[in-house]
Rosetta silent file (secondary structure, phi, psi, omega in degrees, C-alpha in Angstrom):
SEQUENCE: MAALRDIKRKITAVQKTKQITRAMNMVAASKLRSAQMRMENFRPYAVKFMDVLKSLALRVDPKSHPLLAVRDPKRIRVICMTSDRGLCGGYNSNIIKATERFIRDRLSHGVDVSLIAVGKKARDYFRKRAKIISQHVDVFGKFDMSLSQRIGEDVIPSFIAEEYDELYLIYSEFVSMPVQRPLVVRLLPIPSVGTDEDVDPDKRLEYIYEPSEEALLDQLLPMYIRVLIYRALLETSAGENAARMMAMDNATSNCDDMVQTLTLKYNKARQAAITKELMDIVGGTEALKK
SCORE:     score description
SCORE:     0.000 S_00000001
   1 L     0.000  -25.267  178.963    3.992   -3.436  -82.099 S_00000001
   2 H   -63.805  -38.700  178.960    7.007   -3.906  -79.868 S_00000001
   3 H   -63.836  -38.568  179.026    6.904   -0.182  -78.990 S_00000001
   4 H   -64.550  -41.300  178.924    3.235   -0.483  -78.070 S_00000001
   5 H   -64.386  -39.076  178.706    3.958   -3.425  -75.759 S_00000001
   6 H   -63.491  -44.237  179.573    6.765   -1.461  -74.067 S_00000001
   7 H   -64.440  -42.493  179.240    4.499    1.531  -73.448 S_00000001
   8 H   -62.163  -38.445  178.535    1.726   -0.718  -72.163 S_00000001
   9 H   -65.631  -39.261  177.896    4.212   -2.394  -69.815 S_00000001
  10 H   -65.034  -41.003  178.805    5.320    1.004  -68.486 S_00000001
  11 H   -61.360  -43.737  178.767    1.714    2.048  -67.872 S_00000001
  12 H   -62.639  -40.995 -179.996    1.093   -1.137  -65.890 S_00000001
  13 H   -64.840  -41.979  179.414    4.269   -0.601  -63.839 S_00000001
  14 H   -66.482  -38.152  178.190    3.319    3.006  -63.011 S_00000001
  15 H   -64.301  -37.481  176.546   -0.193    1.934  -62.014 S_00000001
  16 H   -67.743  -39.410  175.690    1.270   -0.647  -59.613 S_00000001
  17 H   -62.087  -38.481  178.004    3.589    1.996  -58.174 S_00000001
  18 H   -61.694  -39.914  177.606    0.583    4.249  -57.686 S_00000001
  19 H   -62.012  -39.689  179.946   -1.141    1.524  -55.677 S_00000001
  20 H   -67.475  -46.602 -178.465    1.925    1.258  -53.416 S_00000001
  21 H   -65.249  -36.413  178.344    2.253    5.022  -52.878 S_00000001
  22 H   -66.721  -40.711  178.013   -1.451    5.343  -52.145 S_00000001
  23 H   -64.452  -41.590  178.705   -1.263    2.525  -49.587 S_00000001
  24 H   -65.506  -35.416  176.321    1.799    4.135  -47.957 S_00000001
  25 H   -62.251  -42.455 -179.699   -0.050    7.452  -47.838 S_00000001
  26 H   -67.814  -39.091  178.075   -2.949    5.821  -45.993 S_00000001
  27 H   -65.167  -44.101  179.254   -0.607    4.075  -43.529 S_00000001
  28 H   -63.378  -38.259  178.670    1.246    7.344  -42.847 S_00000001
  29 H   -64.302  -40.238  178.317   -2.055    9.165  -42.330 S_00000001
  30 H   -64.932  -45.039  178.693   -3.156    6.558  -39.810 S_00000001
  31 H   -66.854  -34.387 -178.481    0.134    6.754  -37.896 S_00000001
  32 H   -62.808  -41.001 -179.259    0.117   10.542  -38.068 S_00000001
  33 H   -58.395  -45.191  179.574   -3.193   10.825  -36.215 S_00000001
  34 H   -67.456  -45.980 -178.092   -1.841    8.831  -33.301 S_00000001
  35 H   -65.709  -39.445 -179.309    1.567   10.539  -33.271 S_00000001
  36 H   -67.833  -37.244  178.336    0.084   14.019  -33.564 S_00000001
  37 H   -64.620  -44.982  177.964   -2.319   13.384  -30.693 S_00000001
  38 H   -61.277  -42.879 -178.369    0.514   12.196  -28.417 S_00000001
  39 H   -64.769  -46.655 -177.968    2.640   15.183  -29.398 S_00000001
  40 H   -67.535  -30.766  177.515   -0.118   17.775  -28.866 S_00000001
  41 H   -72.562  -32.076 -176.029   -1.028   16.285  -25.494 S_00000001
  42 H   -90.545  -26.871 -173.200    2.587   16.360  -24.289 S_00000001
  43 H   -58.105  -46.511  179.289    3.758   19.661  -25.808 S_00000001
  44 H   -60.144  -38.439  178.374    2.076   22.038  -23.253 S_00000001
  45 H   -63.103  -44.811 -178.851    3.554   20.038  -20.376 S_00000001
  46 H   -64.852  -41.857 -179.772    7.043   20.140  -21.914 S_00000001
  47 H   -64.121  -44.081 -179.781    6.841   23.887  -22.639 S_00000001
  48 H   -67.737  -38.853  178.186    5.678   24.692  -19.119 S_00000001
  49 H   -61.665  -41.664  179.040    8.270   22.405  -17.576 S_00000001
  50 H   -65.262  -40.776  177.880   10.993   24.160  -19.563 S_00000001
  51 H   -62.368  -42.324 -179.646    9.709   27.584  -18.470 S_00000001
  52 H   -63.382  -44.538 -179.321    9.706   26.512  -14.816 S_00000001
  53 H   -67.536  -38.213  177.393   13.260   25.166  -15.000 S_00000001
  54 H   -64.648  -40.482  177.794   14.535   28.266  -16.816 S_00000001
  55 H   -65.679  -40.505  178.823   12.878   30.446  -14.187 S_00000001
  56 H   -64.812  -36.627 -178.071   14.325   28.305  -11.415 S_00000001
  57 H   -67.871  -19.939  179.248   17.788   28.517  -12.973 S_00000001
  58 H   -69.983  -24.961 -170.529   17.696   32.322  -12.712 S_00000001
  59 L  -117.255    9.370  177.859   17.695   32.233   -8.920 S_00000001
  60 L  -112.646  155.998  177.596   19.938   29.302   -8.033 S_00000001
  61 L   -76.824  127.279  179.110   23.688   29.197   -7.774 S_00000001
  62 H   -55.613  -21.491  179.774   25.219   27.334  -10.763 S_00000001
  63 H   -84.500   -1.560 -176.224   27.460   25.551   -8.247 S_00000001
  64 H   -76.381  -16.897  178.587   24.473   24.111   -6.401 S_00000001
  65 L  -151.293  141.602 -178.521   24.186   21.144   -8.786 S_00000001
  66 H   -59.337  -31.100 -178.461   26.617   19.505  -11.270 S_00000001
  67 H   -75.788   -7.126  177.536   24.078   19.734  -14.120 S_00000001
  68 H   -99.884    0.939 -174.687   24.011   23.526  -13.748 S_00000001
  69 L   -63.843  129.422  176.888   27.766   23.924  -14.138 S_00000001
  70 L  -103.447  115.589 -177.433   28.748   26.578  -16.685 S_00000001
  71 L  -124.705  163.279  175.858   32.120   25.780  -18.259 S_00000001
  72 L   -64.850  118.789 -173.295   34.157   27.045  -21.170 S_00000001
  73 L   -74.116   82.322  175.376   32.678   25.086  -24.109 S_00000001
  74 L   -92.131  -24.803  177.592   35.728   23.299  -25.450 S_00000001
  75 E  -134.399  127.878  179.298   33.885   20.009  -25.960 S_00000001
  76 E  -126.330  159.064  178.817   30.221   19.747  -26.874 S_00000001
  77 E  -126.089  138.725 -175.857   27.866   16.877  -27.512 S_00000001
  78 E  -123.074  129.643  171.097   25.026   16.887  -30.024 S_00000001
  79 E   -97.190  110.506  178.273   21.940   14.673  -30.094 S_00000001
  80 E  -101.062  123.648 -172.142   20.863   14.477  -33.749 S_00000001
  81 E  -118.505  112.801  175.806   17.366   13.062  -34.160 S_00000001
  82 L  -125.654 -177.174  177.422   16.107   11.767  -37.522 S_00000001
  83 L   -84.685  170.028  176.347   13.735    9.025  -38.620 S_00000001
  84 L   -88.172  -24.819 -175.626   14.635    5.370  -39.114 S_00000001
  85 L  -120.822  160.626  179.087   13.114    5.115  -42.585 S_00000001
  86 L   -96.223 -146.738 -178.611   13.188    7.186  -45.738 S_00000001
  87 L    57.436   39.700  177.533   10.552    8.003  -48.360 S_00000001
  88 L  -133.377   41.076  175.924    9.575   11.169  -46.501 S_00000001
  89 L    65.155 -138.722 -179.170   10.798   13.872  -48.857 S_00000001
  90 L   -93.418   19.121 -175.179   13.441   16.247  -47.566 S_00000001
  91 H   -59.076  -54.921 -177.476   12.571   15.676  -43.897 S_00000001
  92 H   -69.926  -38.046 -177.903   15.778   13.880  -42.898 S_00000001
  93 H   -64.904  -33.348  177.991   18.044   15.868  -45.196 S_00000001
  94 H   -65.264  -41.342  178.759   16.896   19.154  -43.598 S_00000001
  95 H   -67.007  -43.341 -179.152   17.825   17.891  -40.128 S_00000001
  96 H   -63.812  -40.722  178.184   21.155   16.529  -41.358 S_00000001
  97 H   -63.914  -41.672  178.165   22.005   19.826  -43.097 S_00000001
  98 H   -63.187  -39.087  178.242   21.185   21.779  -39.929 S_00000001
  99 H   -66.210  -42.975  178.708   23.408   19.420  -37.929 S_00000001
 100 H   -61.492  -42.809  178.839   26.250   19.741  -40.429 S_00000001
 101 H   -62.448  -42.962 -179.899   26.069   23.545  -40.312 S_00000001
 102 H   -63.569  -44.790 -179.262   26.110   23.502  -36.529 S_00000001
 103 H   -65.117  -43.519  179.307   29.074   21.100  -36.385 S_00000001
 104 H   -61.605  -40.818  179.761   31.073   23.077  -38.976 S_00000001
 105 H   -62.804  -43.349 -179.570   30.468   26.298  -37.063 S_00000001
 106 H   -70.126  -39.413  178.815   31.690   24.786  -33.791 S_00000001
 107 H   -64.438  -33.919  178.852   34.682   23.105  -35.406 S_00000001
 108 H   -65.927  -21.115  177.046   35.700   26.417  -36.970 S_00000001
 109 L   -96.768   12.454  177.080   35.948   27.815  -33.430 S_00000001
 110 L    75.964   23.797 -179.311   38.193   24.972  -32.312 S_00000001
 111 L   -96.837  133.990  176.759   35.484   23.120  -30.377 S_00000001
 112 E   -80.161  130.777 -175.390   35.526   19.317  -30.258 S_00000001
 113 E  -121.093  129.111  172.738   32.143   17.862  -31.274 S_00000001
 114 E  -119.817  157.245 -169.406   30.807   14.380  -30.532 S_00000001
 115 E  -128.013  141.085  168.176   27.476   13.024  -31.717 S_00000001
 116 E  -113.717  115.421 -176.244   24.656   10.850  -30.415 S_00000001
 117 E   -93.903  121.657  174.871   22.645    9.551  -33.370 S_00000001
 118 E  -114.587  114.190 -174.232   18.960    8.847  -32.788 S_00000001
 119 L   107.522  139.503 -174.473   17.412    7.306  -35.887 S_00000001
 120 H   -65.464  -34.417 -177.926   18.981    5.152  -38.577 S_00000001
 121 H   -65.121  -40.311  176.817   19.292    7.984  -41.113 S_00000001
 122 H   -66.697  -42.932  179.939   21.453   10.078  -38.770 S_00000001
 123 H   -61.103  -46.920 -177.009   23.580    7.062  -37.882 S_00000001
 124 H   -65.778  -38.278 -176.349   24.144    6.067  -41.504 S_00000001
 125 H   -73.087  -44.706 -174.078   24.994    9.585  -42.679 S_00000001
 126 H   -90.747    4.359 -177.246   27.361   10.601  -39.886 S_00000001
 127 L   -55.561  -40.472 -178.768   29.000    7.195  -39.480 S_00000001
 128 L  -112.819    8.281 -177.099   32.105    8.327  -41.394 S_00000001
 129 L  -113.744  -13.276 -178.471   31.619   12.094  -41.087 S_00000001
 130 L  -149.827  168.241  179.393   31.532   12.667  -37.327 S_00000001
 131 L   -87.961  102.310  179.873   32.536   11.101  -34.031 S_00000001
 132 E   -93.403  122.328 -179.204   29.517    9.042  -32.960 S_00000001
 133 E  -102.035  -15.665  179.636   29.721    7.920  -29.343 S_00000001
 134 E  -158.694  152.362 -179.943   26.253    6.400  -29.067 S_00000001
 135 E  -145.210  146.690  177.379   23.383    5.421  -31.346 S_00000001
 136 E  -134.821  103.849 -176.121   19.706    4.530  -30.994 S_00000001
 137 L  -119.799  161.628 -178.202   18.210    3.061  -34.173 S_00000001
 138 L    54.867   47.347 -175.637   14.946    1.305  -35.052 S_00000001
 139 L  -114.195  -14.271 -171.770   13.245    3.063  -32.146 S_00000001
 140 L   -88.059   -3.687  175.607   10.416    5.045  -33.741 S_00000001
 141 L   -63.653  -44.982  178.448    8.124    2.112  -34.459 S_00000001
 142 L  -155.819  120.816 -177.776    7.007    2.069  -30.828 S_00000001
 143 L  -146.956  161.628  176.109    8.557    4.087  -28.011 S_00000001
 144 L  -144.032 -164.988 -176.171    7.756    5.621  -24.640 S_00000001
 145 H   -63.052  -21.532 -179.930    9.483    7.638  -21.932 S_00000001
 146 H   -63.289  -29.796  177.664   11.926    4.786  -21.302 S_00000001
 147 H   -66.565  -44.734  177.744   13.677    5.649  -24.588 S_00000001
 148 H   -64.649  -30.992  176.992   14.307    9.232  -23.461 S_00000001
 149 H   -67.522  -39.581  178.334   15.566    7.829  -20.169 S_00000001
 150 H   -65.747  -40.618  177.383   18.087    5.629  -22.013 S_00000001
 151 H   -65.340  -38.860  177.371   19.268    8.588  -24.061 S_00000001
 152 H   -61.261  -34.907  178.126   19.501   10.617  -20.855 S_00000001
 153 H   -67.231  -20.214  176.700   21.750    7.951  -19.367 S_00000001
 154 H   -78.493  -22.924 -170.626   24.144    8.570  -22.277 S_00000001
 155 H  -114.051  -31.909 -173.823   24.479   12.292  -21.527 S_00000001
 156 H   -70.433  -53.421 -179.239   23.874   13.025  -17.830 S_00000001
 157 H   -60.659  -36.841 -178.401   26.696   11.008  -16.176 S_00000001
 158 H   -71.557  -29.585  175.443   29.231   12.125  -18.779 S_00000001
 159 H   -70.143  -41.652  177.958   28.318   15.792  -18.278 S_00000001
 160 H   -63.737  -35.874  179.170   28.748   15.423  -14.524 S_00000001
 161 L   -79.048    2.527  177.942   32.088   13.710  -15.173 S_00000001
 162 L    62.413   33.392  173.884   33.093   16.743  -17.316 S_00000001
 163 L   -75.402  -20.921  172.830   33.597   14.650  -20.451 S_00000001
 164 L  -150.357  170.453 -170.588   31.962   17.520  -22.356 S_00000001
 165 L  -113.188  -24.527  179.678   30.830   21.070  -21.535 S_00000001
 166 E  -142.749  148.699  179.730   27.583   21.663  -23.419 S_00000001
 167 E  -123.738  129.122  179.261   24.754   19.483  -24.711 S_00000001
 168 E  -122.736  150.145  177.788   22.631   20.361  -27.753 S_00000001
 169 E  -122.873  125.033  178.780   19.574   18.699  -29.246 S_00000001
 170 E  -117.978  119.382  179.981   18.814   19.005  -32.968 S_00000001
 171 E  -150.566  178.832 -178.222   15.435   17.794  -34.177 S_00000001
 172 E  -109.278  120.033  179.714   12.557   18.863  -36.406 S_00000001
 173 E   -81.239  133.188  178.096    9.630   20.673  -34.787 S_00000001
 174 E   -78.802  112.400  178.829    6.191   19.808  -36.145 S_00000001
 175 L   -98.798  -49.717  177.427    4.615   23.118  -37.212 S_00000001
 176 L  -158.681 -179.251 -178.061    1.949   21.922  -39.642 S_00000001
 177 L   -55.316  -50.052 -178.881    1.376   19.193  -42.179 S_00000001
 178 L   -88.709   -3.168 -173.125    3.661   20.656  -44.864 S_00000001
 179 L  -124.323  119.282  170.407    6.089   22.410  -42.479 S_00000001
 180 E  -128.574  120.201 -169.408    8.615   20.745  -40.152 S_00000001
 181 E  -107.144  120.974  176.829   11.256   23.157  -38.886 S_00000001
 182 E   -63.094  136.239 -179.392   14.736   22.018  -37.726 S_00000001
 183 E  -125.973  145.657  172.614   15.573   23.332  -34.247 S_00000001
 184 E  -117.078  115.502 -175.559   18.810   23.555  -32.275 S_00000001
 185 E  -120.277  131.611  175.116   18.151   23.535  -28.520 S_00000001
 186 E   -88.405  121.464 -179.755   20.749   23.774  -25.779 S_00000001
 187 E   -91.306  -46.232 -177.496   19.909   21.335  -23.017 S_00000001
 188 E  -131.385  137.631  -14.713   22.932   21.652  -20.730 S_00000001
 189 L   -67.882  162.677  179.860   23.631   23.907  -19.073 S_00000001
 190 L   -57.099  133.315 -172.092   20.120   25.406  -18.977 S_00000001
 191 L   -52.367  -31.056 -175.955   20.262   28.590  -21.121 S_00000001
 192 L   -86.632   -2.434 -179.530   19.231   30.910  -18.273 S_00000001
 193 L   -68.684  129.410  175.143   21.908   29.654  -15.846 S_00000001
 194 L    77.192    8.444  179.632   24.379   32.357  -14.945 S_00000001
 195 L   -86.298  144.116  178.893   22.663   35.115  -16.942 S_00000001
 196 L  -114.205   13.070 -176.263   22.498   38.624  -15.520 S_00000001
 197 L   -70.580  157.181 -179.985   20.203   40.071  -18.134 S_00000001
 198 L   -69.840  130.938  179.601   17.122   42.035  -17.148 S_00000001
 199 L  -131.948  172.158  177.156   14.075   39.823  -16.819 S_00000001
 200 L   -56.474  129.403 -179.559   10.536   40.178  -15.591 S_00000001
 201 H   -56.476  -28.837  179.076   10.620   40.951  -11.840 S_00000001
 202 H   -62.742  -29.246 -179.629    8.049   38.203  -11.277 S_00000001
 203 H   -80.539   -9.874  178.016   10.636   35.704  -12.444 S_00000001
 204 H   -94.401    2.827  179.681   13.089   37.003   -9.868 S_00000001
 205 L   -63.796  143.658 -179.629   10.822   36.115   -6.943 S_00000001
 206 L   -82.375  140.554  177.102   12.435   33.899   -4.381 S_00000001
 207 L  -101.271  152.132  169.863   11.086   30.387   -3.858 S_00000001
 208 L  -101.484  116.963 -174.088   10.898   28.445   -0.628 S_00000001
 209 L   -89.058  136.383  177.156   12.225   24.980   -1.394 S_00000001
 210 L  -139.792  118.147   12.620   10.723   21.905    0.220 S_00000001
 211 L   -80.801  -35.447  176.762   12.359   19.586    1.130 S_00000001
 212 L  -160.427  163.488  179.794   15.536   21.406   -0.001 S_00000001
 213 H   -61.458  -43.291 -178.200   17.046   23.072   -3.044 S_00000001
 214 H   -64.430  -45.119 -179.139   19.515   20.205   -3.593 S_00000001
 215 H   -65.584  -37.456  179.957   16.865   17.487   -3.305 S_00000001
 216 H   -67.124  -44.535 -179.748   14.542   19.361   -5.661 S_00000001
 217 H   -66.822  -34.640  177.342   17.227   19.903   -8.266 S_00000001
 218 H   -59.266  -32.695  179.693   18.288   16.249   -8.049 S_00000001
 219 H   -86.787  -42.562 -171.015   14.777   15.300   -9.159 S_00000001
 220 H   -78.038  -38.771 -174.630   13.936   18.096  -11.598 S_00000001
 221 H   -65.984  -48.066  174.416   17.131   18.451  -13.628 S_00000001
 222 H   -61.892  -35.788  178.125   17.341   14.823  -14.896 S_00000001
 223 H   -65.630  -36.012  177.437   13.583   14.965  -15.500 S_00000001
 224 H   -58.935  -44.895  178.597   14.092   18.171  -17.498 S_00000001
 225 H   -63.045  -46.886 -177.654   16.504   16.367  -19.844 S_00000001
 226 H   -65.065  -38.660 -178.861   14.179   13.386  -20.259 S_00000001
 227 H   -64.688  -46.106 -178.431   11.108   15.580  -20.869 S_00000001
 228 H   -69.137  -35.094  176.892   12.754   17.630  -23.623 S_00000001
 229 H   -67.614  -41.272  179.799   14.207   14.534  -25.286 S_00000001
 230 H   -65.673  -38.745  176.440   10.814   12.809  -25.169 S_00000001
 231 H   -60.989  -43.251  178.838    9.168   15.885  -26.661 S_00000001
 232 H   -62.280  -37.545  177.191   11.727   15.829  -29.492 S_00000001
 233 H   -62.681  -43.664  179.320   10.970   12.143  -30.081 S_00000001
 234 H   -65.592  -42.375  178.456    7.244   12.875  -30.350 S_00000001
 235 H   -63.444  -40.400  179.357    7.851   15.841  -32.669 S_00000001
 236 H   -64.602  -43.427 -179.564   10.145   13.708  -34.837 S_00000001
 237 H   -63.246  -46.004  179.713    7.611   10.887  -35.064 S_00000001
 238 H   -66.150  -43.148 -179.485    4.760   13.224  -36.029 S_00000001
 239 H   -64.673  -38.348  178.686    6.914   15.164  -38.489 S_00000001
 240 H   -61.186  -47.942 -178.162    8.183   12.003  -40.149 S_00000001
 241 H   -68.395  -34.973  176.241    4.676   10.669  -40.796 S_00000001
 242 H   -65.582  -43.875  179.734    3.429   14.057  -41.988 S_00000001
 243 H   -65.283  -40.141  178.940    6.368   14.373  -44.387 S_00000001
 244 H   -66.484  -39.057  178.593    5.877   10.807  -45.630 S_00000001
 245 H   -61.924  -44.645  178.507    2.168   11.414  -46.142 S_00000001
 246 H   -66.109  -40.614 -179.587    2.884   14.533  -48.217 S_00000001
 247 H   -64.320  -42.229 -179.861    5.646   12.772  -50.175 S_00000001
 248 H   -70.517  -32.487  175.798    3.425    9.799  -51.000 S_00000001
 249 H   -65.624  -42.396  176.559    0.579   12.115  -51.977 S_00000001
 250 H   -65.268  -38.441  179.014    2.921   13.920  -54.378 S_00000001
 251 H   -65.049  -39.466  177.793    4.187   10.577  -55.691 S_00000001
 252 H   -63.625  -41.914  177.522    0.616    9.427  -56.344 S_00000001
 253 H   -63.839  -39.454  177.507   -0.113   12.640  -58.245 S_00000001
 254 H   -64.436  -36.692  176.746    3.067   12.152  -60.281 S_00000001
 255 H   -62.996  -41.627  177.086    1.971    8.615  -61.120 S_00000001
 256 H   -60.005  -43.369  179.621   -1.346    9.965  -62.412 S_00000001
 257 H   -64.658  -40.447  179.925    0.525   12.450  -64.596 S_00000001
 258 H   -66.436  -40.695  178.125    2.844    9.725  -65.905 S_00000001
 259 H   -62.691  -41.548  179.257   -0.070    7.411  -66.713 S_00000001
 260 H   -63.714  -44.086  179.822   -1.791   10.229  -68.576 S_00000001
 261 H   -65.276  -44.574 -179.951    1.367   11.051  -70.546 S_00000001
 262 H   -67.007  -35.811  177.846    2.091    7.390  -71.350 S_00000001
 263 H   -64.367  -42.294  176.942   -1.526    6.779  -72.360 S_00000001
 264 H   -62.598  -42.363  178.109   -1.372    9.698  -74.783 S_00000001
 265 H   -63.625  -40.282  179.211    1.920    8.360  -76.141 S_00000001
 266 H   -63.352  -44.168 -179.180    0.384    4.876  -76.462 S_00000001
 267 H   -64.729  -38.749  178.277   -2.623    6.209  -78.358 S_00000001
 268 H   -65.844  -42.865  179.471   -0.397    8.172  -80.736 S_00000001
 269 H   -65.272  -39.871  179.296    1.797    5.132  -81.380 S_00000001
 270 H   -65.589  -41.612  178.268   -1.268    2.926  -81.899 S_00000001
 271 H   -64.258  -38.211  178.573   -2.802    5.454  -84.308 S_00000001
 272 H   -65.846  -38.591  179.098    0.491    5.614  -86.207 S_00000001
 273 H   -66.560  -41.315  178.811    0.598    1.806  -86.450 S_00000001
 274 H   -64.546  -42.773  179.236   -2.999    1.666  -87.710 S_00000001
 275 H   -61.777  -40.017  179.674   -2.301    4.392  -90.257 S_00000001
 276 H   -64.475  -41.645  179.292    0.761    2.501  -91.475 S_00000001
 277 H   -65.503  -39.986  177.832   -1.243   -0.704  -91.881 S_00000001
 278 H   -63.341  -40.523  178.518   -3.955    1.130  -93.804 S_00000001
 279 H   -63.716  -37.946  177.791   -1.347    2.652  -96.099 S_00000001
 280 H   -64.922  -41.672 -179.996    0.099   -0.815  -96.737 S_00000001
 281 H   -64.956  -45.372 -179.837   -3.354   -2.186  -97.548 S_00000001
 282 H   -62.740  -42.349 -179.834   -4.178    0.716  -99.858 S_00000001
 283 H   -64.745  -39.221  178.289   -0.791    0.402 -101.540 S_00000001
 284 H   -65.602  -39.933  179.452   -1.259   -3.345 -102.027 S_00000001
 285 H   -64.032  -43.949  178.851   -4.726   -2.829 -103.498 S_00000001
 286 H   -64.092  -34.904  178.826   -3.485   -0.236 -105.960 S_00000001
 287 H   -67.245  -37.952  179.531   -0.660   -2.538 -106.994 S_00000001
 288 H   -68.401  -33.281  178.999   -3.144   -5.376 -107.729 S_00000001
 289 H   -65.081  -34.811 -178.259   -5.305   -3.096 -109.844 S_00000001
 290 L   -77.066    0.000    0.000   -2.346   -2.264 -112.060 S_00000001
């Protein structure tokens, strides 16, 4: 009977776990709707803004603004963006692996790499594995453009001061519910700066700047950094909740399978106990007859 009580206790524990995973799935689904709407509303603006800046960078002199400076990349800075919480499958580990591969590749070429960790998971993992110069944790519960502005303040002045030569952003792009794809994006200098490759002639058209090229770049370039960082934050938030929703759905299904398996085991053990008791009764009766 002790074995039966143990199995029954396991079934109860799995059923309680199922209640928790189902509740977490519902919470993630609710958060996902909001995060996905914000991301989808902002994504076209960010993509168009990036296209405009890349097109603008084709026709301006890299020396016209400090943020356009193209230098020999001896020191680079990486913004690694993960979630603050776990229980979302392999979402964070995929971003961390992509970051590790990128860092190893740059280190193998003799490039010094420093890291800005956004999200507690990135901070905790790279704390003793990389040089972290700044961190932003517990930020994905509620955030707005001011967060991207704070992150921008960590990277823009130091790039102008030539503390590093290139800036990269690594985050997970939300593709669909089951698919979040790690991306490595170069923010500074803008990828099209200083390129001589053949491009569409329409993109080579000259612009008339008003009030001036310098004043326009002073406004657009910092905004470009903040816009792309904010887009990455939105993509990370949506991807995290989608991954957590899928993980909790899989966990709930696994709980159902475990309950079914344990119930079958319980019934077999109970049937074996009943059979044993019947055999004892039959054996006792036969002994009394003799």
